[in-house]
N, C-alpha and C positions, 0 to 999 in steps of 0.2 A: 504494500500500500504506500502510495506517495504521501508524504507529510509536508506540511508547510509550517512556518513559524507560528508559535502560539500568539493569540491576540495580546494587545498591550496589557500591562499590569493594571492600568486604569479600568479597562473593561472587565477584567477578572475581579477587580475590587468592587466595581459596581454590582456585578452579578452576586458576589458574596454578601455585600452589604444589604441587598434587598431582603434577605431573610430576617435579620434583626430589625430592620426598618418596618417590615410588615407586622412584626409582633408589637413593637413599642409605639407605633404611630396611633394605635387605638387607645392607649392609656388615658390621654386627656378626654376621650370621647365616652368613657364608660358610663359616667353619670347621665349624659345626654341619651345614650343608647338605652340605658335602663328606663329612663322616662319614656322614650319612644315606644319601647316594646312592653311597657307596663310590668317591669320586673324589678326586683330589689338589687342593691349594689352587689350583694354576695353572688347572685346568679350572673351578673354582668362579668364577674371575674372569670367565668368559664370561657370567655372569648380568648383569654390568655392561655388557659389550661388546654383547650382543644388545639390551639395552634402549636403548643409545645408537644402535645401528643402526636400531631401530624408530622412534626419534624423528627420526633423519635422513631416513628415508623418509616418515614420517607427516606431518611438518610442512608440506612443500610440497604434499602431497596434500590435507591438511586445509584449507590456505589457499585452494587453487583451488576445492575443493568449497564452502567457505563463501562465496566470491564468486559461484559458479554457482547454488547452491541456497539461500543464506541462512545466517545465523549459527546460528539456533536449532536447526534440524533436525540440522545437522552436529555441533554441540556436544553435544546430547542423545544422539545416536547414538554419538558417540565415548566418552562416559562410560558408556554402557550396555556397550560393548565392553570398556572398562577394568574395569568391575565384574565382568563374567562371566569375563574372562581372569584376574583376580586370584583368583577362586574356583577356577578351573582350576589355577592355580599351586599352590594349597593342597592339592589332591588329586592332583597329578601323581605318577605311580608310577615314572617314569624321568627321568633327567636330560635327555635330548633332548626329552622332552615338556615339561619345565619350561622349557627354553630357548625352545621354540616359544611357550609361553604368555606368557613374558616379552616376546617380540617383539610379541605381540598386545596386551599391556598397554600398551606404549609407543606402538603405533600408535593405540590408543584415546585415551590421555591427551594425546597431542600436540595435540588440539583445544583443550585448556584454555588453553595459552599463546598459540597462534595466534589462537584465537577471541576471547580477552579483549583482545588488542591491537587486533584489527579492530573490536570493539565500541567500545572507547575512541575510536578514530579516527572511527567513525560518529557518535558522540554528543558529540564535543568539537572545538573548533577546534585549530589546530596547537599553540598554547601550552598550551591546556587538556589536550591529549593528553600533553604532556610532564609536566605536573604529576601527572596521574592515573597515568601509567605509573611515575612516581617512587614514588608511594605503593604501587602494586602491587609494584614491585621491592623496596621495604623489607619488605613482608610476605613476599615470596618468600624473603628472606634468612633468615627464621626456619626454613625447612625443613631446611637443613643442620645447624641446631642441634638441632631436635626429632627429626629422622629417626634419627640414631644412638642417641640416648637411648631413643626408643621401641622401636627394633629390639632393642637390648640387653636392655631390660626384658621385652619380650614373649618373646624367645627363652629367657630364664632362667625365666620364669613358665609358659610354655605350649608351648615348642618353636619351632623356626624357621619352621614353616608358618604360625604365628599371625600373622606379619607380613603375609602375603598376605591373611589373613582381615580384618585391620585395614584394609588397603588397599581391600578390597572394600567394607567398611562405609563408609569415607570416600567411595568412588566412588558408592555408592548414595545417600548423603546429598547429594552435589553433583548427581547426576542428578535427584533429586526437587526440589531447590531450583531448578535451572535450568528444569525442566519447569513449575514453578509460577510462577516470577518473571521468567523471561526472555522478553521479547517480541522479535520480529524487528526488528533495528536497521538492517539494510541496506535502503535505499529502492530501489524498482524492481528487485527481484531478477529477473535475466534468466531466461527459461524456454526459449529456443531458440538459445542461443549455441553455435556449433560448437566442438569441442575445439581447433581451430586457433587460435581467439581466445586461449585461455589459453596456448598455446605461444608465440604472438606476445607476450603479456604478459610471459612469462619473458624473452624476448629483449630487450624494451624495458628491463626492469629491469637485466639484465646489461650493457646498454650505457650505463647511467646512472652517471656518475662519482660523483654524490652518494650514490646507493644503495649502490654498491660501497664508498665511503669509510666510511659508517656501519657497514656490515656487517663490513668488515675491521677497523675500529676495535674493534668488539665481539668479533670472533673473536680478535684478538691479545691483547686484555686477558684473555679467558677462557683463552687459551693459557698465560698465566703461571700460573694456578691448576692447570690440568691437568698442566703440567710439574712443579709442586711436589708435588701430591698423589700423583703416580705413585710417588714415592720418599720422601714425607714420613715415613711411619711408620717406615721402615727408618732414615732419617737420624736421627730423634729417638732411636730405640732404640740405634743403634750409636755415634753421636757424643756424645749427651747423656745416655744411660742413662735415657731417659724412656719408660715403657711405653705400650701402646696406650690404656689408660684415661685416663692423664694427657694424652696427645696429643689424645684425643677432647675432653677438657675445654678444652684450649688452642684447638683448632680451633672449638669452639663459641663461645668468646670472640671469635674472628676473625669469625664469622658475625654477632655482635652489632655489631661495628665496621662491617661492611657495611651493616647496617640503619641505623646512625647516619649513614653517608655518604649513603644514599639519602634519608633523612628530611631531612638538611641540604640536599641538592640540591633537593628539592621546595620547600623554603621559600625558598632563595636565588635560584632562577630567576625568581621573581616580582619580586624586588628588583633583581637585577643583569642579568637577561637570560640567554637560553639559551647564547649563544656564549661569554660570559665564564665561566660556570660550567662549561661543557664543557671549555674550555681549562684551567681550574683543576684539574679532575679528571684531565685528560690529563697535565698537568705533574706531578701527584702520582704517577701511575703510572710515568712515565718516571724520575723521581727515585728512586722506591723500588726500581725494578729496578737502577739503577746503584749505589745504596747497598748493595743486597744483594751484588752482584758484588764491590764494593770490600771490604766487610766479610769476605767469605769468602776473597778473595784475600790479604788482609793478616793476618787473625786466625784463619783457619780457621772451623770451624763452632762458633759460640757461641750460647747462648740469646738473649742481647740482640741479637747480630748477625742473627739470624733474625727475632725478633719485632718489632724496630723497623721494618725495611723492610716486613715483611708487614702490619703495622698500617696503615702509610701506603698500601700497595697496596690493602688491603681498603677503606679509606675512600674512596680515589680511585675504585675500581671501583664502589662504591655510588653515587657521583655520576655516573660516566660511563655505566653500563649503561642506566638508563632513558632518558637523553638520546640515546644511540646507537640504541637500539631505536625510540624515537619518531621519530628522524630518518629511519630506513629506511622506516617506515610512512607518515610524512608526505610522503615523496617522491612517492608515487602514491596519494592517498586514495581514488581511484575503484576501485582494486584492492587495498585495504588487506590483505585476507586473503591474497592471493597474495604480496604484498610481505612480510608478516610470516612466512609459511611458508618462502619461499625464503631470506630473510635468516637465519632461525633455523637452517635446515638447513645452509646454507653455513658459518655460524659454528661449528656443532657439529662438522662434519667437519674444518674447518681447526684448530680449537682442540683437538679430540681427538687430532690427529696429534702434538701436542706431548707428550702423555702417552706415546706410543710412542717418540718421540725421547728423552725423558728416561729411560725404562727402558733404552734402548740405550746411552745415554751414561754412566749411573751404574754404576760398578764399584768402589764404596767411596769414591770421591772426589766430593764434592758440587760442586766448582768448575765442571766442565763443565755441570752442570744450572743452576747459578747464572748462568752465561754465557747459557744458553738462555733463562732467564727474563728476563734483562736485554735480550736481543735481541728477545724478544717484546714487552716493554714499550716498547722503542724503536720498533718497528714500529707499535704502537698510537698512539704519538705522531706518527709520520710520516703515518699515514692521516688524522689530523686535518685536514691541508691539503687532502685530497680533498673534504672536506665543505663547503668554503667556497663 
């Protein structure tokens, strides 16, 4: 099979960023959607849960299909599904129908992250993949900043359904760009591989200490953020008298810190090597988790006591995320799609469970949640040794 160069990192970054954007852009609309569909706020949260469920199912499926049928057809088909599902969300007349369309949205957009990681591994060596994924990770860090701002503006200007129209337009743009600019990057795409081969590939990955190490490292690091975000708005409002708008601005600043960490990591790996920079990012995450726990235990919830450790945590996460993702994909470059999909799904399920635990632990006292965050950060540090 003739291959052409991969599309620009900007296009791969946009394709990858559409997944977190599609999830977070609805956050400012939850109240308006609850009113529109005559449901309570608790039910509206299912719009996030169903999206996460769709990603958890879609990522390993997208990875296996991309290895079996090639990157290009799977990516294009996935974004077509995302675009159509986004339009369906905009015109859904009942809340159950909206939930079903949100699931289809996530199933479609899951190809963006998985496919981009596989394409990077197809077209770069191991170190080059680390650098490329670091730049993509930096660009993806913009989505949590832009998403809430765009969602709030669109809801105020044109109603909550407008966020789904915007998602559809972005999906259409990515679909067209991928159709025009994306060549097949997987060499020798198999045409007669039985399903048992892909099941065996999953088994090989699950038995790989290095693959599990990188996957768990990423999952526990993400677990810190899921645990915090589950109660963050309430904590800032109840303990610090900071409303949702100001909290959104603060969290947007944290997103920029993540981008700075990913950018620094991309530059420093060339100079100091992957292992040293990965260790540095891991140490930052562990120290920030411990610092947060100590601050809350000794001084209670204070703005400085939260923002200081969170800034370190975000910077360390920006460094560690691309390196751990690349490590999981580099583990088996011959089945990069399958590896990317399985790693992403496992990390999503495990890290998402920290959100549930945080909601269960929080009863007005942030200390148990701070301990959960510190524990997750410590586990991210311990899994570093599995990757050696």
